[in-house]
N, C-alpha and C positions, 0 to 999 in steps of 0.2 A: 502470061499464064503458066508457061513451062517453068519459069523461074520461081513463081509463087508455089507451084506444086512441089518443086524440089526443096524449097525452104521448109514447107510443111512436113514433108517426108523426113527431113533431117531433124526437125524439132521433136517429133514424136519419139524416136529412140532415145534422144537425150533426156526427155522427161521421164521415160520409163527407167532409164539408168539412175536418175536422181532418186526416184522412188525406191529403188532397190538398195540404196546406200544405208537407209535406216534399218534398224532391227528391233525385235521385241526383247524385253528384259530377259526372258527365259533362254533366248538364243545368243545373247550378247556375250562378247569376250572383252577382257580388260587387261590392262598393264598396271603394275604397281611398283612402288619403292617402299622399303621398310627399314627403319632404324629403331630397333627395339630398345636399346639402352637409353635413347632420348625420347622415346614414346611418340614417334612420328611415322606417318605413312601417307602416301599420295596414290590415288587410284584414278585411272582414266579409262573411258570406254574406247575400244578400237574403232568401232563404228557408232555413229550417234543412235540413240534410242529414238524410236518413232514417237510421234506425239501421243501423250497420255501414258507412256511407259516410264517406269521408275525402277531403280535398283538401289537398295540401302546397303551400306557397309558399316561395320563396327570395329572399334579399337578399344581394348580394355587392359588395364594394369592391375595386378594383384600383389598384395603382400603374401609371400609364399614361404612356407616352412620347408622342412626337409622330411622325407619319408611320407608318412600318412597324416601329417599335421594339417594339410589342406591349404587352400588359397581363398583369400577374401578380397572382394573388390576394393580398390583404392581410388581409381579414377576411370572414367569411361567417356567415349565420344561416339556419336553416330552422325553420318552424313548420307545424302541421297543424290545419285546421279539421275538426271532427267534428260529430256530431249534438248533442252536449252542449256544444260549445265553438265558438260561431259567430264569434268575433273573435280575431285573433292580432296581436301587435305584434312586429315584427322590428327588430333594432338591430345595426349594424356599426360598426367603427372606420374612419374615412376618413383616408387618409394625408395629411399636411400638404404635399403637392406636387401635381403633375399627377395627378389621380385620376379614376376612373370608378366609378359606382355604378349597379347595375341591380336592379330588383325584378321577379320573374317568377312565373308560375303553374307549379307543378311544382317539383321539387327537383333537377333536373339542372343544377347549376352547374358552369361550366368553371373549372379552376384557372388556365389561361393562355390567352391569345388572341393570335394572330399579327399582328393589325392594331389600329388605334385605333378601329374601328367597333363599334357595338353588335352582338354576335353572336347575340342571342336572338330577333330579329324579332317575330312575332306572340305569342310567349310573354311579351313585356314587358307588364307591367300598363299598361292604358290604350291599348295598340295595338289596331287592328282585329282581332278574332278572339280577344282575350284573355279575353273574358267578364267583364271587370272595368271598371267605370266610375270615372273619376278621371283625374288628370294622367298624362301619358306618363312612366313611371317609369324614365327613363334620365337620368343626370347626368354631365357632364364639367366639371371645374373645377380650380383650383389655379394658382398663378402661378410656381412654380419646378420645376426638373427634379428627379425622384426619382433619387437617387444612392446606393442601398444598396451596401455593400461586404462582401458575404458571403464566407466562406471555410470550407472543410472540410478537416481533416487527420485522418489515421488513425494510430493507435498500436497496434502489435502486441505481445503478450506471449508468453513462451515456453510458456505452458500452452495455446496454441491459441486464445485469446480476443483480441479487439481492440475498440477504442473509436473513436468519431468525435468530434472536437471541432469545434463550430460556433461561429464568431465573426463579429462585425460590427465593422469597423474604427471607431475613434473618429472618423475623418474623414468617416464616412457622414452623409448629410443626412436619412436616413429609416431606420426600422427595417427590417432584413433579414428575409425570410421563407424558411423551410426546410420542404419537404414530405417526410415520411418515412412511407411506407406509408399515404398519405391523411391523415395527421395533420399539422397546421400548427403550426410553432414560429416565433414572432416575437421577434427580438432587437433591442433598442435599440442605438444606436451605442456602441461600447466594451464591449459585453457579450459573454459566451460561455457555452456550456453543453456538457456531455458526454453522449453517447448510447452505450450499450453495445450491441454487435451481438449477434444471437442466436448461440448456440454452434454452431459448425460451419456457419454460413450466411454470407450476404452482406448488405450494407447498401447500398441505393440512396437517394440524397438529391438532390433538385432544389431549387435556390435561386432567389431573385428576380432574379438576373442571367442567368437562363435557362441555367444550367450544371448538368449532372448529374454526380454522383460515385458511383462504384460501388466499394465496399470489400469485399475478402475477406482472410482471414488470410494473412500472409506471415511468414517468419522475420524476427525483428528485425534491423536493420542491424548492431547491435552484436554479434549472435550469441548463442547460448545455450550455456552451459557444460554439456556432457553427459559430461565426463570423470569417471571414478570418483574419489572423494576419496582423498588420500594416506593411507597407514597412519599411525596415531597413534604418536608417539614414546613410549618407556617413561617411566613416571613417575620423578621425581627420587628417587635413593636406591635404586633397584632395579637388580639386576644380571642381565643376560641371559647365560645359559650357552650357549656354542656347542655344536653337536652333536659327538660324538666323530669324530676324524679317521679316514678310511678308510685301511687299510694294504693295499698290493697283495699278492696271494698269491704264493708262490714259484713259479718256472717249473717246469713238468713236465718231468722228464728225457726226452730223446729227442724232444721235441716240436719240429717244424720249422715249424709254422704261426705266423702273427703273433700277438702278445699285446697285450691292452688294458691300459693302466695308468691308474688314476685318481690324479691328482696333486692334493694339497692343500697349501696353503702352510704350514700349521702341523703337518703330520704328521711324526713322528720317523722317522729312517731305519730301515729294517728290516734286521736282521742275521740271516742264516741260516747256522749252523755245520755242519761235516761231522761226523756222529755217530761215525765210525770213528776210533780212536786207536791208533797204532803205537808200538813201542819206539823206532824211529828218531826219531819226533817227540818222544818224551820226552827222549831223549838230546840232541836238538837244543835242546829247551827248557831242559834242565839246563845245557848248554854256554853257552847265552845268559845264564842266570841266575847261574853261578858266577863267583867272583872269582879272581885269580891265586894268592893264598895258599891257598885251598881246594884248588886243583889240586896244589900242592907237597905239602901235607899228605897228600893221597890217594896221591900217588906214593911218598912216604916210607913210608907204611904198607904199601904193596904190596911195597916192597923188604924190609922187616922180615919180612913174612909169607913172602916167597920164601926169605930166609936161614934162617928157622926150619925150613922144610920140608926144606932141604938138610941142616941139622944133624941133624934127626930121622932122616933116611934113613941117615946115616953111623953113628949110634948103633945103629940096628937091625941094620946089617951086622956091626958089631963084636961084637955079642952072639952072633950066629949062628956066627961063625968060632971053631974050637977054639984 
């Protein structure tokens, strides 16, 4: 029992000592290495973080001008130390021109800076207050000017969609960087790519020449053909029958009002006759249709008939007289 009690007493301080070895992220200290010209850094926690604690670190490379020309992100990396992962390695691409590289505690990296100075202050690893021991993690170098030549053009379609074409001129000395919604696209000199805009939305693009482009759909310059298609021609060998021509009705007798007449180019003329026929009209028609010989024959016949009637009358009288 004495031995068991002694073992228990020994284990309790050991467990307490093990619990004290972890630390919170806010109180943790770190060690780091930094190679700015190659864009690499390694960070380790001196004591392990307690379960559930995390600490993020960031590394960023900029294309950097001189004086007040500013710095624009070229490449970035973020990693997080946890209770089970005490060491992280960060790596970025350093531009082959005037460049700046910074390693910081935290993940709040700036995409662009308006001056040529280190914008991170005590967040820079190795600076007083950074809680990380090692070299001051800020680098500036390069022997030539960074001269990207980015360009953005928009193309609109008639269906309401549009695209953005990103290019970096072949004459550029360094890759151009485009930021779209927080995502970084880097294009080498002479390269291009196309980005499709969200349907019914806009597209904002910021490039490494510190220029912003905002695109929204507009009708194409060439216009959209919205006219209805022409009617198709009848197939060869088929005959199209035109509708029957309209014939105007006869005028109403006694009507004094105006009349409407539908005129068609191929309608036959309408003839309306008088239904009443008189003897005079028949005689007139007969006179028009008889020749001169027929008239003489008729007249001779009438003379004979008249002479026969006279002779018959005389015979009848002679019989009656004694």
